[in-house]
C-alpha positions, 0 to 999 in steps of 0.5 A: 595721145598714146605714148607710143614713143616711151623710151625714144630720146629724140633731139629737134635743132630750131625747137623754140617757134613754129614747126619745130616747136610743134615737132617737140610737143607732138613727139613729147606728148607721144611719150618720147624724151625730147631735148630742144635746141635753141640758140637764146636761152630764155626762149629755148628754157621758156619753151621747154617749160610749156611743152612740159606742161602740155606733156607732163609725163614725158622728159624735156630738156634743152641745151642752147647753142648758135648752130651757125658757130662750128665750135658750138656746134661741137660743144652741143653734140659733147654736151648731149652725149656726156648727158644722155646715153642714147639718140633714137632720133635727130630732127635737123630742122634749124633753118635761115634766110639772110637779106645781106650776104654775111659770114659766119664766125667761121668765115662760112655763108651765113646760110650755108652755116646753118642750113648745111654745114651745122646739121652735116657736123651735128649729125657725124658728131652724134653718129656713134651715138645713133648706130648705138641706139639702132634701129635710129633716124636722122631727119632733115628738114628741107624745102621744094624751092630747091627745084632747079637749083645748082650747087655754086661750087665756084662761089661758096661764100657768094661773093657774086650777085647774093640773092637770098632767095636763091642762096636758101634754095641752094640750101636746101638742095645741098641738104637733100644731097647730104641726106642722100649721100648719108643714106648710102654711107649708112647702109647696114647700121640701122640709122636711116636718113630721110629729107622732106619738104614742110610745105609753105608753112605760116611762120615767122621764118625769114624775118632776118630777111628784111630788104628782100622780097621773102617777107613781101612773098610771106605776107602774100601766101599767108592765106594759102599757107600751112599752120605750123601743126600741119606744116610738122606733120611730115617730120612728126611721121618720120620721126614716130611711124614704123611705117618708115622704119625701113625707109632711108635715102627718100624725101618727103611730101605730105608724109609720102615718098616724092622725086625731088629734082634731077640735080639732087641725084648727081652723086659725083656732085654729092661726093664733091659736096660731101668733100668739101663739107668735111674740109669746111668743118674740119671733120677728117677725110674718113669721117666715122660715116665711112668712105665715100659711097 
């Protein structure tokens, strides 16, 4: 591959397997300096070593954090900023789904903690670095499963009627709404924000959802699912293509802009979610991203 991304620094969460790993590898092979984030130190280091072998001319580093912990998200951001002066692309790829309702160390519902509040906080903590590196990009992995869902504002910890796939789908709706709201706040800064649906990807995702119908669905869908290589294509495109340098506040499917659900465009709901997210993650009311837009 041509080293078209030489000089660019990129941070990829959930980079030890599946499409996150493929995304990191392909970007490194295009010359990007890539920092991988994983929660298991040995696995993350092994992944970094594997990518270095396949992209020997690129700088591949790694950081370890359990993103379901807000304290570890904060430490991750601080460690990154201490080590690296710039950030051209942040890819919020890490995600999870859990068979049984559980709370994070911060008292948040675990799916929302990992899929929504972690990328919300990490993005905010890295915004100054992203702005200083502009033009730069924030890319968040969502899912078409968000269609038809609403945010459960009255029960964000899902004390009633917990259903793994429904909660996961709600988290992806929230991720898209966060992207749209963030893009408005970043207008004029040179930092773009986009979300994407990768397709149904044949990975180990959902292995923590034992006891739910999801593993059965994954097995049934396996013959029709995309490989991680194909699933990563839209994320790679959004991170690297000059064609989307000026695109922001959009939802992409198969590397093309698409319309997300009607609920995702509800600006008052976006603002309500933003305010709740600021409170739950401990951010000041006037975050570095600016006031509600």
